[in-house]
C-alpha beads as a LAMMPS data file, in Angstrom:
LAMMPS data file: protein, C-alpha beads

109 atoms
108 bonds

1 atom types
1 bond types

-500.0 500.0 xlo xhi
-500.0 500.0 ylo yhi
-500.0 500.0 zlo zhi

Masses

1 110.0

Atoms # bond

1 1 1 -329.836 -32.546 -274.106
2 1 1 -327.596 -35.116 -272.809
3 1 1 -329.156 -36.632 -269.917
4 1 1 -326.502 -35.061 -266.923
5 1 1 -326.983 -31.440 -268.433
6 1 1 -331.154 -32.391 -268.066
7 1 1 -330.460 -33.795 -264.479
8 1 1 -329.208 -30.752 -263.546
9 1 1 -331.830 -28.117 -265.412
10 1 1 -335.055 -29.759 -264.828
11 1 1 -335.012 -29.432 -261.050
12 1 1 -333.592 -25.164 -261.559
13 1 1 -336.878 -24.883 -264.002
14 1 1 -339.191 -26.329 -261.075
15 1 1 -337.414 -23.854 -258.444
16 1 1 -337.972 -21.246 -261.046
17 1 1 -341.499 -21.695 -261.891
18 1 1 -342.513 -21.995 -257.785
19 1 1 -340.950 -18.641 -257.147
20 1 1 -342.505 -17.198 -260.276
21 1 1 -345.979 -18.504 -258.895
22 1 1 -345.532 -17.697 -255.211
23 1 1 -345.710 -13.911 -255.169
24 1 1 -349.344 -14.427 -256.478
25 1 1 -349.797 -17.086 -253.727
26 1 1 -348.142 -14.897 -250.877
27 1 1 -349.940 -12.027 -251.497
28 1 1 -353.248 -13.203 -251.700
29 1 1 -352.346 -15.059 -248.091
30 1 1 -351.374 -11.116 -247.208
31 1 1 -354.948 -9.837 -247.859
32 1 1 -356.036 -12.726 -246.041
33 1 1 -354.171 -12.248 -242.764
34 1 1 -354.762 -8.938 -242.791
35 1 1 -358.619 -9.431 -242.719
36 1 1 -359.287 -7.360 -245.783
37 1 1 -361.404 -10.229 -247.179
38 1 1 -363.346 -9.106 -244.073
39 1 1 -365.177 -6.113 -246.441
40 1 1 -363.616 -7.036 -250.182
41 1 1 -363.734 -10.487 -252.140
42 1 1 -361.562 -10.520 -255.661
43 1 1 -364.437 -10.493 -258.139
44 1 1 -367.359 -9.225 -256.191
45 1 1 -368.563 -5.956 -254.268
46 1 1 -369.208 -6.705 -250.678
47 1 1 -368.830 -3.362 -248.178
48 1 1 -365.728 -2.637 -250.120
49 1 1 -365.167 -2.828 -253.974
50 1 1 -363.820 -6.063 -255.802
51 1 1 -360.186 -6.245 -255.856
52 1 1 -360.841 -6.696 -259.644
53 1 1 -362.952 -3.710 -259.871
54 1 1 -359.707 -1.148 -258.164
55 1 1 -357.492 -3.211 -260.795
56 1 1 -359.729 -1.784 -263.581
57 1 1 -360.146 1.365 -261.826
58 1 1 -355.976 2.173 -262.103
59 1 1 -355.213 -0.047 -265.143
60 1 1 -352.657 2.040 -266.832
61 1 1 -352.500 4.596 -263.957
62 1 1 -348.475 4.446 -263.093
63 1 1 -349.485 6.098 -259.427
64 1 1 -351.691 3.921 -258.343
65 1 1 -349.516 1.655 -256.127
66 1 1 -348.689 4.731 -254.396
67 1 1 -352.391 5.973 -254.493
68 1 1 -353.895 3.179 -252.962
69 1 1 -351.346 2.301 -250.609
70 1 1 -351.833 5.781 -249.230
71 1 1 -355.791 4.965 -249.574
72 1 1 -354.900 2.084 -247.625
73 1 1 -353.436 3.688 -244.506
74 1 1 -355.501 7.225 -244.004
75 1 1 -358.648 5.096 -244.928
76 1 1 -361.549 7.163 -246.558
77 1 1 -364.556 7.639 -248.078
78 1 1 -366.300 8.418 -251.102
79 1 1 -364.827 6.620 -254.004
80 1 1 -367.002 3.919 -253.867
81 1 1 -369.620 4.673 -252.105
82 1 1 -370.397 6.145 -248.702
83 1 1 -369.420 3.509 -246.256
84 1 1 -365.660 4.584 -244.549
85 1 1 -362.744 2.265 -245.300
86 1 1 -360.933 2.660 -241.662
87 1 1 -357.152 3.341 -241.686
88 1 1 -354.815 0.405 -241.326
89 1 1 -352.012 1.251 -239.491
90 1 1 -348.440 -0.617 -239.815
91 1 1 -349.845 -2.799 -236.623
92 1 1 -352.510 -4.079 -238.826
93 1 1 -350.429 -4.850 -242.072
94 1 1 -346.687 -4.218 -242.665
95 1 1 -345.392 -1.812 -245.627
96 1 1 -344.054 -4.426 -247.488
97 1 1 -346.956 -6.648 -247.359
98 1 1 -349.304 -3.914 -248.270
99 1 1 -346.935 -2.959 -251.218
100 1 1 -346.869 -6.663 -252.314
101 1 1 -351.004 -6.895 -252.162
102 1 1 -351.428 -3.411 -253.741
103 1 1 -349.048 -5.090 -256.404
104 1 1 -351.264 -8.915 -256.127
105 1 1 -354.864 -6.136 -256.710
106 1 1 -353.691 -4.190 -259.211
107 1 1 -352.429 -7.372 -261.905
108 1 1 -355.666 -9.215 -261.190
109 1 1 -357.568 -9.556 -264.472

Bonds

1 1 1 2
2 1 2 3
3 1 3 4
4 1 4 5
5 1 5 6
6 1 6 7
7 1 7 8
8 1 8 9
9 1 9 10
10 1 10 11
11 1 11 12
12 1 12 13
13 1 13 14
14 1 14 15
15 1 15 16
16 1 16 17
17 1 17 18
18 1 18 19
19 1 19 20
20 1 20 21
21 1 21 22
22 1 22 23
23 1 23 24
24 1 24 25
25 1 25 26
26 1 26 27
27 1 27 28
28 1 28 29
29 1 29 30
30 1 30 31
31 1 31 32
32 1 32 33
33 1 33 34
34 1 34 35
35 1 35 36
36 1 36 37
37 1 37 38
38 1 38 39
39 1 39 40
40 1 40 41
41 1 41 42
42 1 42 43
43 1 43 44
44 1 44 45
45 1 45 46
46 1 46 47
47 1 47 48
48 1 48 49
49 1 49 50
50 1 50 51
51 1 51 52
52 1 52 53
53 1 53 54
54 1 54 55
55 1 55 56
56 1 56 57
57 1 57 58
58 1 58 59
59 1 59 60
60 1 60 61
61 1 61 62
62 1 62 63
63 1 63 64
64 1 64 65
65 1 65 66
66 1 66 67
67 1 67 68
68 1 68 69
69 1 69 70
70 1 70 71
71 1 71 72
72 1 72 73
73 1 73 74
74 1 74 75
75 1 75 76
76 1 76 77
77 1 77 78
78 1 78 79
79 1 79 80
80 1 80 81
81 1 81 82
82 1 82 83
83 1 83 84
84 1 84 85
85 1 85 86
86 1 86 87
87 1 87 88
88 1 88 89
89 1 89 90
90 1 90 91
91 1 91 92
92 1 92 93
93 1 93 94
94 1 94 95
95 1 95 96
96 1 96 97
97 1 97 98
98 1 98 99
99 1 99 100
100 1 100 101
101 1 101 102
102 1 102 103
103 1 103 104
104 1 104 105
105 1 105 106
106 1 106 107
107 1 107 108
108 1 108 109
């Protein structure tokens, strides 16, 4: 590849790599901002289940994003223990942020 093309493509590759990494970083920040971390962690049960346990439970379930979105909005108990999860309305987390957070959680290994 000639030097002019290389100089053109290298910044594009850097921007592409950043864009690919940003959703995970942004989604984790959303979870922290919405204070979900008061009851959940990535890899250990706290008051509620670990995000990785949620990802494992719903892996392969095409309806999981909608189910989890509804569960966060409505709250409830019984799926992971007796301690209820309080409902989280749009005053706590927007629809777009909640969708991004659910997508991030379900992608965890």
